[in-house]
C-alpha positions in Angstrom: -22.7 7.1 0.1 -21.5 3.6 -0.9 -20.5 5.0 -4.4 -18.6 7.8 -2.8 -16.7 5.4 -0.5 -15.7 3.2 -3.5 -14.6 6.3 -5.4 -12.3 7.3 -2.5 -10.9 3.8 -2.1 -10.2 3.7 -5.9 -8.1 6.8 -5.6 -6.3 5.6 -2.5 -4.9 2.6 -4.2 -1.7 2.8 -6.2 -1.4 1.9 -9.8 0.5 -1.4 -10.2 3.4 0.4 -11.9 3.7 2.8 -9.0 3.8 -0.1 -6.5 6.5 -1.8 -8.6 8.4 1.4 -8.9 8.3 1.8 -5.1 9.5 -1.8 -4.8 12.5 -1.1 -7.1 13.4 2.1 -5.3 13.3 0.3 -1.9 15.3 -2.7 -3.3 17.9 -0.3 -4.7 18.3 1.5 -1.4 18.6 -1.9 0.4 21.3 -3.0 -2.1 23.1 0.4 -1.6 23.1 -0.1 2.2 24.2 -3.7 1.9 27.1 -3.2 -0.6 28.5 -0.3 1.4 28.0 -2.1 4.8 26.3 0.9 6.2 24.8 -1.0 9.2 28.1 -2.9 9.9 26.6 -6.3 9.6 29.4 -7.8 7.5 29.0 -9.3 4.0 26.1 -8.7 1.6 24.6 -12.1 2.4 24.3 -11.0 6.1 21.9 -8.2 5.0 19.5 -10.5 3.1 18.0 -12.8 5.7 14.4 -13.6 6.5 14.4 -10.9 9.2 15.5 -8.2 6.8 12.9 -9.5 4.3 10.2 -8.9 6.9 11.5 -5.3 7.3 11.7 -4.8 3.6 8.1 -6.1 3.0 7.0 -3.8 5.8 8.5 -0.8 4.2 6.8 -1.6 0.9 3.5 -2.0 2.7 3.8 1.3 4.3 4.8 3.0 1.0 1.6 1.4 -0.4 -0.4 3.0 2.5 -1.0 -0.3 4.3 0.2 1.1 7.6 -0.8 -1.6 10.1 0.5 -4.6 8.3 3.7 -2.7 7.5 4.3 -1.7 11.1 3.7 -5.3 12.2 6.1 -6.7 9.6 8.8 -4.1 10.5 8.4 -4.7 14.2 8.6 -8.4 13.9 11.7 -8.3 11.6 13.5 -5.9 14.0 12.5 -8.0 17.0 14.0 -11.2 15.5 17.0 -9.3 14.0 18.0 -7.7 17.2 19.5 -10.7 19.0 21.3 -12.0 15.9 23.0 -8.8 14.9 23.1 -6.4 17.8 23.7 -8.7 20.8 21.3 -9.3 23.6 18.3 -7.0 23.8 18.4 -4.7 26.9 15.6 -5.1 29.4 14.3 -1.6 28.8 13.8 -2.4 25.1 12.1 -5.7 25.9 9.8 -3.8 28.3 8.8 -1.0 26.0 9.1 -2.5 22.5 5.7 -4.1 21.9 3.7 -1.4 23.7 5.5 1.1 21.5 4.4 -1.0 18.4 0.8 -0.9 19.7 1.1 2.9 20.1 2.4 3.2 16.5 -0.5 1.1 15.3 -2.9 3.4 17.0 -1.2 6.4 15.4 -1.5 4.7 12.1 -5.2 4.3 12.5 -5.5 8.0 13.1 -3.3 8.8 10.1 -5.2 6.4 7.8 -8.5 8.0 8.8 -7.2 11.2 7.2 -6.6 9.4 3.9 -10.0 7.8 4.0 -11.7 11.2 4.4 -10.3 12.7 1.3 
């Protein structure tokens, strides 16, 4: 059983080139959004802050099938980014944000169990 589990884990992990390729694709998309000001944040330097770095790293983690750390990184980045770029956070968002994140983490546990079975 132990050998079978390590065989499954070995196939679940990406080759380093695949991970680097995913990183470059995500970086290219981020640059495309920043240079065209698609989120209406202003100049390119306004797009590349520590908050957006958290979101970017979270996306990379999710693409590498690390769902829970990815969701937490994205949630933290959006939480801190909200006040700086979108004004004050509405009370409804403050009330439901972190419970929603916990629900997403629960869903990611369920989804990741399907990957572990194969």
